[in-house]
C-alpha positions in Angstrom: 10.5 29.8 0.2 11.3 33.4 -0.8 8.8 35.8 -2.2 10.3 35.6 -5.6 10.0 31.8 -5.7 6.4 32.0 -4.5 5.6 34.5 -7.3 7.3 32.3 -9.9 5.3 29.2 -8.6 2.0 31.2 -8.9 2.9 32.4 -12.4 3.8 28.9 -13.4 0.3 27.8 -12.6 -1.7 30.9 -13.6 -0.1 31.2 -17.0 -0.8 27.6 -18.0 -4.5 27.6 -16.9 -5.6 29.3 -20.2 -4.1 26.4 -22.2 -6.2 23.9 -20.3 -9.3 26.1 -20.8 -8.6 26.2 -24.5 -8.3 22.4 -24.6 -11.6 22.2 -22.8 -13.3 24.6 -25.2 -11.9 22.8 -28.2 -13.3 19.5 -26.8 -16.7 21.0 -26.3 -16.8 22.7 -29.8 -18.4 20.5 -32.5 -17.0 21.9 -35.8 -19.5 20.1 -38.0 -22.6 21.4 -36.2 -21.0 24.8 -36.1 -20.7 24.9 -39.9 -24.2 23.5 -40.3 -25.5 26.5 -38.3 -23.4 28.9 -40.4 -24.9 27.4 -43.6 -28.4 27.9 -42.3 -27.6 31.5 -41.4 -27.0 34.6 -43.5 -23.2 34.3 -43.1 -22.8 31.2 -45.4 -21.9 33.5 -48.3 -18.9 35.0 -46.4 -15.7 33.7 -48.0 -14.3 33.0 -44.5 -16.8 30.2 -44.0 -16.3 28.6 -47.4 -13.2 26.8 -46.4 -14.6 24.2 -44.0 -11.7 21.8 -44.2 -9.3 24.6 -43.5 -11.3 25.4 -40.4 -11.2 21.7 -39.4 -7.4 21.7 -39.7 -7.3 24.9 -37.6 -9.2 23.0 -35.0 -6.4 20.5 -34.7 -3.9 23.3 -34.8 -5.6 24.7 -31.8 -5.0 21.5 -30.0 -1.3 21.6 -30.9 -1.0 25.2 -29.8 -2.6 24.4 -26.5 -0.2 21.5 -25.8 2.7 23.8 -26.8 1.5 26.5 -24.4 1.1 23.9 -21.7 4.6 22.5 -22.0 6.6 25.7 -22.7 9.2 26.5 -20.1 8.2 29.3 -17.7 10.6 31.9 -19.1 9.4 31.4 -22.6 5.8 31.3 -21.5 6.2 34.6 -19.7 7.8 36.1 -22.8 5.0 34.9 -25.0 2.3 36.4 -22.7 4.3 39.7 -22.8 4.2 39.7 -26.6 0.5 39.0 -26.5 0.0 41.8 -24.0 1.9 44.2 -26.3 -0.3 43.2 -29.2 -3.4 44.0 -27.1 -2.0 47.4 -26.1 -1.3 48.2 -29.7 -4.9 47.3 -30.6 -6.1 49.5 -27.7 -4.1 52.4 -29.1 -5.6 51.8 -32.5 -9.1 51.9 -31.0 -8.3 55.1 -29.1 -7.1 56.8 -32.3 -10.1 55.6 -34.4 -12.6 56.8 -31.8 -10.9 60.2 -31.7 -11.0 60.6 -35.5 -14.7 59.5 -35.5 -15.6 62.0 -32.8 -13.7 64.8 -34.7 -15.6 64.0 -37.9 -18.9 64.1 -36.1 -18.1 67.5 -34.5 -16.9 69.0 -37.8 -14.8 71.6 -36.1 -11.4 72.2 -37.8 -10.2 75.3 -36.0 -7.7 75.6 -33.2 -8.5 73.2 -30.3 -7.8 75.7 -27.6 -10.7 77.8 -28.8 -13.2 74.9 -28.5 -13.3 73.3 -25.0 -15.0 70.1 -26.2 -12.4 69.6 -28.9 -9.6 70.3 -26.4 -11.1 67.8 -23.9 -11.3 65.1 -26.6 -7.7 65.8 -27.7 -6.3 65.6 -24.1 -8.2 62.4 -23.4 -6.8 60.7 -26.5 -3.3 62.0 -25.9 -3.2 60.7 -22.3 -4.5 57.3 -23.5 -1.9 57.1 -26.3 0.9 58.1 -23.9 -0.1 55.4 -21.4 -0.2 52.8 -24.2 3.2 53.8 -25.5 4.7 53.7 -22.1 3.3 50.4 -21.2 4.4 48.9 -24.5 7.9 50.2 -23.9 8.0 48.8 -20.4 6.7 45.4 -21.5 9.1 45.0 -24.4 12.0 46.4 -22.2 13.1 49.0 -24.8 13.7 52.8 -24.6 12.6 53.3 -28.2 9.2 54.5 -27.4 8.7 55.8 -31.0 8.2 52.2 -32.2 4.8 52.2 -30.5 3.7 55.8 -31.1 2.4 55.5 -34.7 -1.2 55.9 -33.4 -0.3 59.4 -32.2 0.1 60.6 -35.8 -3.6 61.6 -36.1 -3.3 63.6 -32.8 -0.2 65.4 -34.2 -2.0 66.1 -37.5 -5.0 67.6 -35.6 -2.6 69.7 -33.6 -1.2 71.0 -36.9 -4.7 71.9 -38.1 -4.6 69.3 -40.9 -8.1 68.9 -42.5 -10.3 66.1 -41.1 -10.3 64.1 -44.4 -6.5 64.0 -44.3 -6.5 62.9 -40.7 -8.6 59.8 -41.7 -5.9 58.9 -44.2 -3.2 59.5 -41.6 -5.0 57.2 -39.2 -5.1 54.4 -41.8 -1.4 55.0 -42.5 -0.7 54.6 -38.7 -2.6 51.3 -38.7 -0.6 50.0 -41.7 2.7 51.1 -40.2 1.9 49.3 -36.9 0.9 46.2 -38.8 4.1 46.2 -40.7 6.0 46.5 -37.5 4.2 43.5 -36.1 4.9 41.5 -39.3 8.6 42.4 -39.2 8.8 41.2 -35.6 7.1 37.9 -36.5 9.4 37.4 -39.5 12.5 38.1 -37.4 11.4 35.5 -34.8 10.1 33.0 -37.3 12.7 30.4 -36.5 12.3 30.7 -32.7 9.6 27.9 -32.5 11.8 25.6 -34.6 14.9 26.3 -32.4 12.9 25.8 -29.2 11.4 22.5 -30.5 14.9 21.3 -31.6 16.5 22.1 -28.2 13.5 20.5 -26.4 13.8 17.4 -28.5 17.6 17.2 -27.8 17.0 17.6 -24.0 14.3 14.9 -24.1 16.5 12.4 -25.9 19.3 13.0 -23.4 17.0 12.6 -20.3 15.5 9.4 -21.7 18.9 7.9 -22.5 20.3 8.7 -19.0 17.2 8.4 -16.7 14.5 6.7 -18.7 10.9 7.6 -19.6 9.6 7.3 -16.1 12.0 9.9 -14.8 11.1 12.2 -17.7 7.4 11.8 -16.9 8.0 12.6 -13.2 10.1 15.6 -14.1 7.4 17.0 -16.3 4.7 16.3 -13.7 6.7 18.2 -11.1 7.6 21.1 -13.4 4.1 21.6 -14.7 2.6 21.1 -11.2 -0.2 19.1 -12.8 -2.4 18.5 -9.7 -2.5 22.2 -8.8 -2.9 23.3 -12.4 -6.0 21.1 -12.9 -7.4 22.1 -9.5 -7.1 25.8 -10.3 -8.7 25.2 -13.8 -11.7 23.4 -12.3 -12.2 26.0 -9.5 -12.3 28.7 -12.2 -14.9 26.7 -14.2 -16.9 26.2 -11.0 -16.7 29.9 -10.0 -17.9 30.9 -13.5 -20.8 28.5 -13.4 -21.9 29.8 -10.0 -21.5 33.4 -11.2 -23.5 32.8 -14.3 -26.3 31.3 -12.2 -26.6 34.1 -9.7 -26.2 36.8 -12.4 -29.4 35.6 -14.0 -31.4 35.1 -10.8 -32.9 38.0 -8.8 -34.6 36.1 -5.9 -32.5 34.2 -3.3 -32.6 30.4 -3.5 -33.8 28.1 -0.8 -31.6 25.5 1.0 -32.8 22.7 -1.2 -32.3 24.8 -4.3 -28.7 25.6 -3.2 -27.9 22.0 -2.7 -29.3 21.2 -6.2 -27.4 24.2 -7.6 -24.2 22.8 -6.0 -24.6 19.4 -7.5 -25.7 20.7 -10.9 -22.7 23.1 -11.0 -20.3 20.3 -10.3 -22.0 18.2 -12.9 -21.7 21.0 -15.5 -18.0 21.3 -14.6 -17.1 17.6 -15.3 -18.5 17.2 -18.8 -15.1 16.8 -20.5 -12.0 14.6 -19.6 -10.1 17.8 -18.7 -12.7 19.1 -16.3 -13.1 15.5 -14.8 -9.4 15.4 -14.1 -9.8 18.9 -12.5 -12.6 17.5 -10.3 -10.4 14.5 -9.3 -7.5 16.7 -8.2 -9.8 19.1 -6.5 -11.3 16.2 -4.5 -7.8 15.0 -3.7 -6.8 18.4 -2.3 -10.0 18.7 -0.3 -9.5 15.3 1.2 -5.9 16.3 2.0 -7.1 19.5 3.7 -9.7 17.6 5.8 -7.2 15.0 6.9 -4.6 17.7 7.7 -7.1 19.6 9.8 -8.0 16.4 11.5 -4.4 15.7 12.5 -4.0 19.4 13.5 -7.1 19.2 15.6 -5.7 16.2 17.5 -2.0 17.1 17.8 -1.7 20.8 17.0 1.5 21.9 15.4 3.3 18.7 16.4 1.4 17.0 13.6 3.4 18.9 11.0 6.7 18.5 12.9 6.3 14.7 13.1 4.8 14.2 9.6 5.7 17.2 7.4 4.8 15.4 4.1 1.3 14.0 4.4 0.9 12.1 1.1 -2.8 11.5 1.6 -5.9 12.4 -0.4 -5.0 10.6 -3.6 -7.0 7.6 -2.6 -10.2 9.6 -2.7 -9.4 11.2 -6.1 -8.5 7.9 -7.7 -11.8 6.4 -6.3 -13.8 9.2 -7.9 -11.9 8.7 -11.2 -12.5 5.0 -11.3 -16.2 5.3 -10.5 -16.6 8.1 -13.1 -14.9 6.1 -15.9 -16.8 2.9 -14.9 -20.2 4.6 -15.0 -19.6 6.8 -18.1 -20.1 10.0 -16.1 -19.2 12.5 -18.8 -21.5 11.0 -21.4 -24.7 11.5 -19.2 -27.1 14.3 -19.2 -26.7 17.0 -16.6 -29.5 15.8 -14.3 -28.4 12.2 -14.5 -24.8 13.2 -14.0 -25.7 15.2 -10.9 -27.6 12.3 -9.4 -24.7 9.9 -10.1 -22.2 12.4 -8.7 -24.2 12.6 -5.4 -23.6 8.8 -5.0 -20.0 9.0 -6.0 -19.4 11.9 -3.5 -21.0 9.8 -0.8 -18.4 7.1 -1.5 -15.6 9.7 -1.4 -16.9 11.0 1.9 -17.0 7.5 3.3 -13.4 7.0 2.3 -12.4 10.3 3.9 -14.1 9.3 7.1 -12.2 6.0 7.1 -8.9 7.9 6.5 -9.8 10.2 9.4 -10.3 7.2 11.6 -6.9 5.7 10.6 -5.3 9.0 11.8 -7.3 9.2 15.0 -7.2 5.6 16.1 -3.5 5.4 17.1 -3.5 8.9 18.5 -6.5 8.2 20.7 -5.2 4.9 22.0 -1.8 6.3 22.7 -3.4 9.2 24.6 -5.4 6.7 26.6 -2.4 4.6 27.4 -0.2 7.5 28.4 -0.4 9.5 31.6 -1.2 12.8 30.0 -3.8 14.5 32.1 -4.5 17.4 29.7 -8.3 17.7 29.6 -8.1 19.6 26.3 -6.3 16.8 24.5 -8.7 14.2 25.8 -11.7 16.4 24.8 -10.4 16.8 21.3 -9.7 13.1 20.9 -13.1 12.0 22.3 -15.1 14.7 20.4 -13.5 13.6 17.1 -14.3 10.0 17.9 -17.9 10.9 18.7 -18.2 12.7 15.4 -16.8 9.7 13.5 -19.3 7.6 15.4 -22.4 9.6 14.7 -21.8 11.1 11.2 -21.3 7.8 9.3 -24.4 6.4 10.9 -26.4 9.5 10.0 -25.0 9.3 6.4 -26.1 5.7 6.1 -29.5 6.6 7.4 -29.9 9.4 4.8 -28.8 7.2 2.0 -31.4 4.6 2.9 -34.0 7.4 3.1 -33.4 9.0 -0.3 -31.9 6.3 -2.6 -33.0 3.0 -3.9 -30.7 0.2 -2.6 -28.2 -1.2 -5.1 -24.6 -2.6 -4.9 -22.8 0.7 -4.8 -25.0 2.1 -2.1 -24.6 -1.1 -0.1 -20.8 -0.6 -0.2 -21.3 3.0 1.1 -23.6 1.9 3.9 -21.4 -1.0 4.9 -18.3 1.2 5.0 -20.2 3.7 7.2 -21.4 1.0 9.6 -17.9 -0.4 9.8 -16.5 3.0 10.5 -18.9 3.5 13.4 -18.2 0.0 14.8 -14.5 0.6 14.7 -14.9 4.0 16.4 -17.0 2.2 19.1 -14.2 -0.3 19.6 -11.6 2.4 19.8 -13.6 4.3 22.4 -14.2 1.1 24.4 -10.4 0.4 24.5 -9.8 4.1 25.4 -12.2 3.8 28.3 -10.4 0.6 29.5 -7.0 2.4 29.4 -8.4 5.3 31.4 -10.0 2.9 34.0 -6.6 1.1 34.3 -4.9 4.5 34.7 -7.0 5.2 37.8 -6.4 1.7 39.3 -3.5 1.2 41.7 -2.5 -2.1 40.1 -2.5 -2.9 36.3 -5.1 -5.4 35.0 -3.3 -8.6 34.1 -5.7 -9.7 31.4 -6.1 -6.3 29.8 -4.4 -7.6 26.6 -7.0 -10.4 26.3 -9.8 -7.9 26.7 -8.4 -5.7 24.0 -7.9 -8.7 21.8 -11.5 -9.7 22.3 -12.8 -6.2 21.5 -10.7 -6.0 18.3 -11.7 -9.6 17.4 -15.4 -8.8 17.8 -15.0 -5.8 15.5 -13.0 -7.8 13.0 -15.6 -10.5 13.0 -18.4 -8.0 12.4 -16.3 -6.4 9.7 -15.8 -9.8 8.0 -19.5 -10.6 8.2 -20.4 -7.3 6.7 -17.9 -7.7 3.8 -19.3 -11.2 3.3 -22.8 -9.9 3.0 -21.7 -7.3 0.5 -20.0 -9.9 -1.6 -23.1 -12.1 -1.5 -25.4 -9.3 -2.5 -23.0 -8.3 -5.3 -22.9 -11.9 -6.6 -26.6 -12.2 -6.5 -27.1 -8.9 -8.3 -24.6 -10.0 -10.9 -26.3 -13.3 -11.5 -29.9 -12.2 -11.4 -29.4 -8.6 -12.5 -27.3 -6.7 -15.0 -23.8 -8.1 -15.5 -20.9 -5.8 -16.2 -17.2 -6.5 -16.4 -16.2 -3.7 -14.1 -18.8 -4.8 -11.5 -17.4 -8.3 -11.6 -13.9 -7.0 -11.2 -14.9 -4.9 -8.2 -16.6 -7.8 -6.6 -13.5 -10.0 -7.2 -11.2 -7.3 -5.7 -13.6 -6.8 -2.8 -13.8 -10.5 -2.1 -10.0 -10.9 -2.2 -9.0 -8.0 -0.1 -11.9 -7.6 2.3 -12.9 -11.2 2.7 -10.1 -13.7 1.9 -7.2 -11.7 3.2 -9.0 -10.6 6.3 -10.1 -14.2 7.0 -6.5 -15.4 6.6 -5.2 -12.6 8.8 -7.8 -13.3 11.5 -7.2 -17.1 11.5 -3.4 -16.5 11.6 -3.8 -14.2 14.6 -6.1 -16.8 16.3 -3.5 -19.5 15.8 -0.7 -17.4 17.1 -2.6 -16.6 20.3 -3.6 -20.2 20.8 0.0 -21.3 20.3 1.2 -18.7 22.8 -1.3 -19.8 25.4 -0.3 -23.4 24.9 3.4 -22.5 25.3 2.6 -20.6 28.5 0.6 -23.6 29.9 3.5 -25.9 29.1 6.0 -23.9 31.1 6.5 -24.7 34.8 5.3 -22.1 37.4 7.9 -20.8 39.7 7.4 -21.5 43.4 7.8 -19.0 46.2 11.2 -20.4 47.1 12.4 -20.0 43.5 11.1 -16.4 43.3 12.8 -15.5 46.6 16.0 -17.1 45.4 15.7 -15.4 42.0 14.9 -12.0 43.6 14.6 -10.1 40.4 12.0 -8.2 38.3 10.4 -9.2 35.1 12.7 -8.3 32.2 9.7 -7.3 30.0 7.6 -5.0 32.2 10.3 -4.2 34.9 7.8 -5.0 37.7 8.2 -7.2 40.7 7.2 -10.9 40.2 4.7 -12.4 42.6 4.0 -15.2 40.1 6.2 -16.2 37.2 6.8 -18.9 34.7 10.2 -20.5 33.9 11.4 -20.9 30.3 13.5 -23.9 29.2 16.5 -21.6 29.4 15.8 -20.9 33.1 14.6 -17.3 32.7 11.7 -15.9 34.8 8.9 -13.8 33.4 5.3 -12.9 34.1 3.0 -15.2 32.3 1.0 -12.4 30.8 4.2 -10.5 29.7 5.7 -13.6 28.1 2.4 -14.3 26.4 2.4 -10.9 24.8 6.0 -11.4 23.7 5.1 -14.8 22.2 2.4 -13.1 20.1 5.2 -11.5 18.2 8.0 -14.0 18.1 8.8 -17.5 19.4 12.1 -16.7 21.2 13.1 -16.0 24.7 13.2 -12.2 25.3 16.7 -12.4 26.9 18.7 -15.2 25.2 16.6 -15.6 22.1 16.4 -19.3 22.4 13.5 -20.9 20.6 10.4 -21.6 22.7 8.5 -24.4 21.1 4.9 -25.3 22.1 4.2 -28.9 23.2 2.7 -29.7 19.8 5.9 -28.6 18.1 8.3 -30.6 20.3 9.7 -33.8 18.6 9.6 -37.2 20.3 12.4 -38.1 22.5 14.3 -41.3 21.9 14.7 -44.1 24.4 17.3 -44.0 27.2 20.8 -44.8 25.9 21.2 -47.9 28.0 21.7 -51.5 27.0 18.9 -52.9 29.1 15.8 -51.3 30.4 15.7 -50.5 34.1 12.4 -51.6 35.6 12.9 -49.4 38.7 13.5 -46.3 36.6 10.4 -47.3 34.6 8.4 -47.6 37.8 9.7 -44.2 39.0 8.3 -42.6 35.9 4.7 -43.9 36.4 3.6 -41.0 38.7 4.7 -38.5 36.1 2.7 -40.4 33.5 -0.3 -40.4 35.7 0.1 -36.7 36.3 0.0 -36.0 32.6 -1.7 -38.6 30.5 -0.1 -39.2 27.1 3.3 -38.2 28.2 4.7 -41.7 27.6 2.8 -41.8 24.3 4.2 -38.5 23.1 7.7 -39.1 24.6 7.7 -35.5 26.0 8.5 -34.4 29.5 5.4 -33.0 31.3 5.4 -29.9 33.4 5.3 -32.0 36.6 8.0 -34.4 35.3 10.4 -31.6 34.4 13.1 -30.9 36.9 12.7 -27.9 39.1 15.7 -25.7 38.2 17.1 -22.6 39.8 17.6 -19.4 38.0 21.3 -20.3 37.5 20.5 -23.2 35.2 21.6 -26.2 37.6 19.4 -29.1 38.4 18.0 -29.1 41.9 18.8 -32.0 44.3 15.4 -33.4 44.0 15.8 -33.8 40.2 19.2 -35.4 40.5 18.0 -37.9 43.1 15.3 -39.3 40.9 16.6 -40.4 37.5 13.0 -40.9 36.3 12.2 -37.3 37.1 14.3 -35.9 34.2 14.9 -37.1 30.7 18.3 -37.2 29.0 18.7 -35.0 26.0 18.8 -36.3 22.5 20.8 -35.1 19.5 18.3 -32.4 18.7 19.2 -30.3 21.7 21.1 -27.0 21.2 23.2 -25.1 23.7 21.9 -21.7 25.0 23.7 -18.8 26.5 25.3 -19.2 29.9 23.4 -17.5 32.8 25.5 -16.1 35.7 28.6 -17.9 34.5 27.1 -21.4 34.6 26.1 -23.6 31.6 22.5 -22.9 30.6 20.1 -25.8 30.5 19.7 -27.4 27.0 16.6 -26.4 25.1 14.2 -29.0 23.8 13.5 -28.4 20.1 
């Protein structure tokens, strides 16, 4: 972004902040109480304060003017501020001229100025001031007709010509009238400009709505006005003014507890209107975004911005604050009560930020542990951040229990903090397992099961904590104060944190159990088959000392195939379906006219080896033919007709392996 574009972006925000501040002041201003105070004072006889309803209408006109200033295009907004600056400069020139005339009247000297040093000094000071004002007005209005702004120099010219002081007073009033007429002429010549702007804006809005719709219009205005940054700057200005007003009236330094109370009180003072509350929401969102960005930068350095240039985070914390503020009626409370409630809401926001930090750190730490990166600095950063996320939530939960009375909201904060610490503990444990496996010569075969048990333990504890929170919330709703928003939050918490997690955990358990049953149902390759196969595992690319054989005659490590079956129920090579024994349909009887007693007797050992095989009409592991890797039946299988079953109509062909027909898959 060029320097000009950056300057335009800064001006686009800075020039719109006063309109938000005006809206905030108008919201705070109670017109009725203001006029009641005026009536009780000595100003109630002033004709200006006799028109109460006109002032009320002007109050609403102020709202309209603020909205117009907020939505004006940047070019017209800059031009409007330049006109306003010119008016201020003309007023400053009038003040300089009036002060000079007053000082000359007080001195009473009417002779030549060069004979009186004080008179000459006053004249030169006023002259330099008027020249500066005229030059600035000419530059702002972009005109070379500097005489249009030099009417206030007439009293100086008259004094230079030795005009009497009484006449100079009249000349000064004439200069004021002339300048006022110039301003009125300028306003009259641009009287239709607001109407033309409104007309063109309405035409553009209608065209955009017809072509793109209302949603596109809203998004366009949101991006052009830079609403989040605008409200954040507005709130920071309010907060800075609040802090400055406090320290400007205090001489002695405040203690640490006093500073904390000042911080909370200042935040409470700066969220007493809907506009300031929105400013606080966007400020919290940007603070959360900054913290999460620093977290990712601390873990990955500049690669964090290369891999993820647009980090759309932070809005969750802002939306959480807004929902809690609206639900609790934050802006309607007194300052002290508002500060106390804000402390609880900010604890919830901090807990959400910590959880988001963990979501960033968890995959990075686990990937670092599983990789062979031996950089001590990277490992130190990962472990130090995990230790912080382990200790700080627990400390925050302890402080909440010490200083606050327990209720439903605080229980949610404490449960979230405890779960964050537990999840970090599980992440560190898995990281240590990865590092231990890294220093071993051979990989741990059941590492996946250990990781699953660690994650399962954490998920179970997380589920139990969520269940306790729901039980406490339901009991508080039944026996305590019932609110609609509280019931809605309990319902949402029950659905997302209890019901969906229970479903996800049960589904994961069933998938793993089904995968284990599938692995157990597959035959184990013998040493002769492994020597004949003489290949590596197609999943981990390691040599196979032990392996299982799929129905499509492919060899894999049992652990590798089990991990694959956690994801999908197909062969990794030919993608044939691998059904568990419970999913296999019953096989029909042999397609012969009469039963063969000898064949029936030959199947008895297989039935004894696997009870229930005859009842389920499924081939057992020991009854299944031992096949080579090329898919052909071995001689032992072909010699015993009872050792292999004929295929029914449900069998489907698989891909050929090494040019021969692949064995049919049992579905």
